[in-house]
ZADO-1210 file (C-alpha; in nm, 4 decimals, padded with zeros to 6 digits):
<atoms>
<atom x="-03.6545" y="-10.7425" z="-00.0707" code="UNK" pos="1"/>
<atom x="-03.5721" y="-10.4285" z="00.1531" code="UNK" pos="2"/>
<atom x="-03.4969" y="-10.4591" z="00.4955" code="UNK" pos="3"/>
<atom x="-03.6722" y="-10.2417" z="00.7868" code="UNK" pos="4"/>
<atom x="-03.3924" y="-09.9640" z="00.9324" code="UNK" pos="5"/>
<atom x="-03.3851" y="-10.1099" z="01.2850" code="UNK" pos="6"/>
<atom x="-03.1658" y="-09.8183" z="01.3866" code="UNK" pos="7"/>
<atom x="-03.4552" y="-09.5719" z="01.4558" code="UNK" pos="8"/>
<atom x="-03.5406" y="-09.4903" z="01.8065" code="UNK" pos="9"/>
<atom x="-03.8723" y="-09.5430" z="01.9485" code="UNK" pos="10"/>
<atom x="-04.0946" y="-09.2205" z="02.0177" code="UNK" pos="11"/>
<atom x="-04.2000" y="-09.0878" z="02.3393" code="UNK" pos="12"/>
<atom x="-04.5838" y="-09.0579" z="02.3769" code="UNK" pos="13"/>
<atom x="-04.7704" y="-08.8134" z="02.2695" code="UNK" pos="14"/>
<atom x="-04.9815" y="-08.6732" z="02.4860" code="UNK" pos="15"/>
<atom x="-04.8347" y="-08.5783" z="02.8817" code="UNK" pos="16"/>
<atom x="-05.1050" y="-08.8055" z="03.0678" code="UNK" pos="17"/>
<atom x="-04.9435" y="-09.0576" z="02.7604" code="UNK" pos="18"/>
<atom x="-04.6051" y="-09.0119" z="02.9178" code="UNK" pos="19"/>
<atom x="-04.6542" y="-09.0412" z="03.2876" code="UNK" pos="20"/>
<atom x="-04.8541" y="-09.3501" z="03.2095" code="UNK" pos="21"/>
<atom x="-04.6248" y="-09.5584" z="03.0046" code="UNK" pos="22"/>
<atom x="-04.3625" y="-09.4002" z="03.2286" code="UNK" pos="23"/>
<atom x="-04.5259" y="-09.5547" z="03.5497" code="UNK" pos="24"/>
<atom x="-04.6084" y="-09.8914" z="03.3815" code="UNK" pos="25"/>
<atom x="-04.2278" y="-09.9088" z="03.2749" code="UNK" pos="26"/>
<atom x="-04.0660" y="-09.8011" z="03.6128" code="UNK" pos="27"/>
<atom x="-04.2904" y="-10.0426" z="03.8027" code="UNK" pos="28"/>
<atom x="-04.2120" y="-10.3104" z="03.5453" code="UNK" pos="29"/>
<atom x="-03.8513" y="-10.2504" z="03.6372" code="UNK" pos="30"/>
<atom x="-03.9103" y="-10.2462" z="04.0563" code="UNK" pos="31"/>
<atom x="-04.0893" y="-10.5502" z="03.9940" code="UNK" pos="32"/>
<atom x="-03.8645" y="-10.6748" z="03.8122" code="UNK" pos="33"/>
<atom x="-03.5627" y="-10.5983" z="04.0532" code="UNK" pos="34"/>
<atom x="-03.7913" y="-10.7701" z="04.3082" code="UNK" pos="35"/>
<atom x="-03.8126" y="-11.0985" z="04.1629" code="UNK" pos="36"/>
<atom x="-03.4273" y="-11.0737" z="04.0772" code="UNK" pos="37"/>
<atom x="-03.3793" y="-11.0387" z="04.4514" code="UNK" pos="38"/>
<atom x="-03.5978" y="-11.3081" z="04.5798" code="UNK" pos="39"/>
<atom x="-03.4075" y="-11.5340" z="04.2964" code="UNK" pos="40"/>
<atom x="-03.0737" y="-11.3748" z="04.4564" code="UNK" pos="41"/>
<atom x="-03.2133" y="-11.4903" z="04.7969" code="UNK" pos="42"/>
<atom x="-03.3177" y="-11.8304" z="04.7818" code="UNK" pos="43"/>
<atom x="-03.0113" y="-11.9066" z="04.5635" code="UNK" pos="44"/>
<atom x="-02.7724" y="-11.7747" z="04.8902" code="UNK" pos="45"/>
<atom x="-03.0030" y="-11.9957" z="05.1266" code="UNK" pos="46"/>
<atom x="-02.8165" y="-12.3536" z="04.9241" code="UNK" pos="47"/>
<atom x="-02.4692" y="-12.1994" z="05.0594" code="UNK" pos="48"/>
<atom x="-02.3595" y="-12.2108" z="05.4341" code="UNK" pos="49"/>
<atom x="-02.0338" y="-12.0336" z="05.3371" code="UNK" pos="50"/>
<atom x="-02.2214" y="-11.7279" z="05.2039" code="UNK" pos="51"/>
<atom x="-02.1133" y="-11.4177" z="05.4570" code="UNK" pos="52"/>
<atom x="-02.4443" y="-11.2781" z="05.6670" code="UNK" pos="53"/>
<atom x="-02.3693" y="-10.9607" z="05.5323" code="UNK" pos="54"/>
<atom x="-02.3957" y="-11.0505" z="05.1893" code="UNK" pos="55"/>
<atom x="-02.6892" y="-11.2938" z="05.2518" code="UNK" pos="56"/>
<atom x="-02.8760" y="-11.0388" z="05.3654" code="UNK" pos="57"/>
<atom x="-02.6950" y="-10.7360" z="05.1810" code="UNK" pos="58"/>
<atom x="-02.7217" y="-10.8441" z="04.8345" code="UNK" pos="59"/>
<atom x="-03.1120" y="-10.8775" z="04.8204" code="UNK" pos="60"/>
<atom x="-03.1488" y="-10.5043" z="04.9546" code="UNK" pos="61"/>
<atom x="-02.8863" y="-10.4094" z="04.6908" code="UNK" pos="62"/>
<atom x="-03.0395" y="-10.5828" z="04.3813" code="UNK" pos="63"/>
<atom x="-03.3983" y="-10.3821" z="04.5045" code="UNK" pos="64"/>
<atom x="-03.2396" y="-10.0875" z="04.5491" code="UNK" pos="65"/>
<atom x="-03.0393" y="-10.0747" z="04.2393" code="UNK" pos="66"/>
<atom x="-03.3773" y="-10.1700" z="04.0693" code="UNK" pos="67"/>
<atom x="-03.5556" y="-09.8245" z="04.1982" code="UNK" pos="68"/>
<atom x="-03.2365" y="-09.6502" z="04.0896" code="UNK" pos="69"/>
<atom x="-03.2743" y="-09.7787" z="03.7237" code="UNK" pos="70"/>
<atom x="-03.6592" y="-09.7338" z="03.7543" code="UNK" pos="71"/>
<atom x="-03.6273" y="-09.3375" z="03.8009" code="UNK" pos="72"/>
<atom x="-03.4022" y="-09.3049" z="03.5321" code="UNK" pos="73"/>
<atom x="-03.6423" y="-09.4812" z="03.2805" code="UNK" pos="74"/>
<atom x="-03.9637" y="-09.3103" z="03.4265" code="UNK" pos="75"/>
<atom x="-03.7631" y="-08.9443" z="03.3272" code="UNK" pos="76"/>
<atom x="-03.6885" y="-09.1045" z="02.9549" code="UNK" pos="77"/>
<atom x="-04.0024" y="-09.2236" z="02.9161" code="UNK" pos="78"/>
<atom x="-04.2243" y="-08.8646" z="03.0907" code="UNK" pos="79"/>
<atom x="-03.9526" y="-08.6309" z="03.0869" code="UNK" pos="80"/>
<atom x="-04.0158" y="-08.3641" z="03.2932" code="UNK" pos="81"/>
<atom x="-04.3001" y="-08.5289" z="03.4613" code="UNK" pos="82"/>
<atom x="-04.0940" y="-08.8484" z="03.5576" code="UNK" pos="83"/>
<atom x="-04.1233" y="-08.7333" z="03.9173" code="UNK" pos="84"/>
<atom x="-04.5178" y="-08.7630" z="03.8841" code="UNK" pos="85"/>
<atom x="-04.4413" y="-09.1415" z="03.7566" code="UNK" pos="86"/>
<atom x="-04.2727" y="-09.1782" z="04.0049" code="UNK" pos="87"/>
<atom x="-04.5571" y="-09.1437" z="04.2478" code="UNK" pos="88"/>
<atom x="-04.7764" y="-09.3484" z="04.0066" code="UNK" pos="89"/>
<atom x="-04.4890" y="-09.6276" z="04.0358" code="UNK" pos="90"/>
<atom x="-04.5440" y="-09.5926" z="04.4344" code="UNK" pos="91"/>
<atom x="-04.9135" y="-09.5247" z="04.4485" code="UNK" pos="92"/>
<atom x="-04.9520" y="-09.8697" z="04.1741" code="UNK" pos="93"/>
<atom x="-04.6909" y="-10.0774" z="04.5068" code="UNK" pos="94"/>
<atom x="-04.9515" y="-09.9428" z="04.7328" code="UNK" pos="95"/>
<atom x="-05.2068" y="-10.0644" z="04.5702" code="UNK" pos="96"/>
<atom x="-05.0986" y="-10.4014" z="04.5351" code="UNK" pos="97"/>
<atom x="-04.9674" y="-10.4079" z="04.8670" code="UNK" pos="98"/>
<atom x="-05.3302" y="-10.2970" z="05.0405" code="UNK" pos="99"/>
<atom x="-05.4752" y="-10.6076" z="04.7757" code="UNK" pos="100"/>
<atom x="-05.2179" y="-10.8474" z="04.9457" code="UNK" pos="101"/>
<atom x="-05.2678" y="-10.7378" z="05.2743" code="UNK" pos="102"/>
<atom x="-05.6357" y="-10.8198" z="05.2175" code="UNK" pos="103"/>
<atom x="-05.5551" y="-11.1407" z="05.0602" code="UNK" pos="104"/>
<atom x="-05.2907" y="-11.2512" z="05.3513" code="UNK" pos="105"/>
<atom x="-05.5084" y="-11.1559" z="05.5939" code="UNK" pos="106"/>
<atom x="-05.7200" y="-11.5112" z="05.6279" code="UNK" pos="107"/>
<atom x="-05.4195" y="-11.7222" z="05.6503" code="UNK" pos="108"/>
<atom x="-05.3274" y="-11.5704" z="05.9765" code="UNK" pos="109"/>
<atom x="-04.9712" y="-11.4137" z="05.9300" code="UNK" pos="110"/>
<atom x="-05.0548" y="-11.0983" z="05.7283" code="UNK" pos="111"/>
<atom x="-04.8674" y="-10.8660" z="05.6085" code="UNK" pos="112"/>
<atom x="-04.9320" y="-10.5269" z="05.8270" code="UNK" pos="113"/>
<atom x="-05.0394" y="-10.1941" z="05.6657" code="UNK" pos="114"/>
<atom x="-04.7755" y="-10.0035" z="05.7929" code="UNK" pos="115"/>
<atom x="-04.5344" y="-10.2404" z="05.5730" code="UNK" pos="116"/>
<atom x="-04.7394" y="-10.1378" z="05.2789" code="UNK" pos="117"/>
<atom x="-04.6725" y="-09.7469" z="05.3674" code="UNK" pos="118"/>
<atom x="-04.2991" y="-09.8194" z="05.4219" code="UNK" pos="119"/>
<atom x="-04.2684" y="-09.9477" z="05.0760" code="UNK" pos="120"/>
<atom x="-04.4543" y="-09.6538" z="04.9477" code="UNK" pos="121"/>
<atom x="-04.2475" y="-09.4601" z="05.1419" code="UNK" pos="122"/>
<atom x="-03.9198" y="-09.6426" z="05.0209" code="UNK" pos="123"/>
<atom x="-04.0406" y="-09.6555" z="04.6288" code="UNK" pos="124"/>
<atom x="-04.1701" y="-09.2917" z="04.6398" code="UNK" pos="125"/>
<atom x="-03.7756" y="-09.1769" z="04.7847" code="UNK" pos="126"/>
<atom x="-03.5721" y="-09.4064" z="04.6029" code="UNK" pos="127"/>
<atom x="-03.7648" y="-09.3859" z="04.2531" code="UNK" pos="128"/>
<atom x="-03.8213" y="-09.0148" z="04.3053" code="UNK" pos="129"/>
<atom x="-03.5076" y="-08.8944" z="04.3954" code="UNK" pos="130"/>
<atom x="-03.3099" y="-09.1180" z="04.1225" code="UNK" pos="131"/>
<atom x="-03.5895" y="-08.9050" z="03.8678" code="UNK" pos="132"/>
<atom x="-03.5310" y="-08.6039" z="04.0560" code="UNK" pos="133"/>
<atom x="-03.1616" y="-08.6422" z="03.9975" code="UNK" pos="134"/>
<atom x="-03.2041" y="-08.7219" z="03.6592" code="UNK" pos="135"/>
<atom x="-03.4072" y="-08.4128" z="03.5559" code="UNK" pos="136"/>
<atom x="-03.1957" y="-08.2283" z="03.7636" code="UNK" pos="137"/>
<atom x="-02.9201" y="-08.3312" z="03.5820" code="UNK" pos="138"/>
<atom x="-02.9936" y="-08.3143" z="03.2632" code="UNK" pos="139"/>
<atom x="-03.1387" y="-07.9861" z="03.2723" code="UNK" pos="140"/>
<atom x="-02.7635" y="-07.8636" z="03.3514" code="UNK" pos="141"/>
</atoms>
């Protein structure tokens, strides 16, 4: 029985639209995973009273920012020179989902404000897009 060759690399999508779409979804998945990991880290630190305040406040933010930097690299890995468009798509997905959450939490008395969603979109665009731009620039050299 022959074994499959597992050393082959995955082929990138053949069309530009497919590359941007897959890059957007991959980057969004990494940002989402980083957000979940940041929430888990913050939750674990709530059980420890001896954690310094700087670590308690800073570690989840650092985890989230690190995942956004990695998402920018993944966007360029998948979409190539169109990685910045994938980064913009990732920020747009964060905005759309954020606005859905705004609408759903409005009925519960303590809603998320639309300016907070706008700030999140801006941060995602700056960090993911900046990372994608830097990786793309480095690869062109």
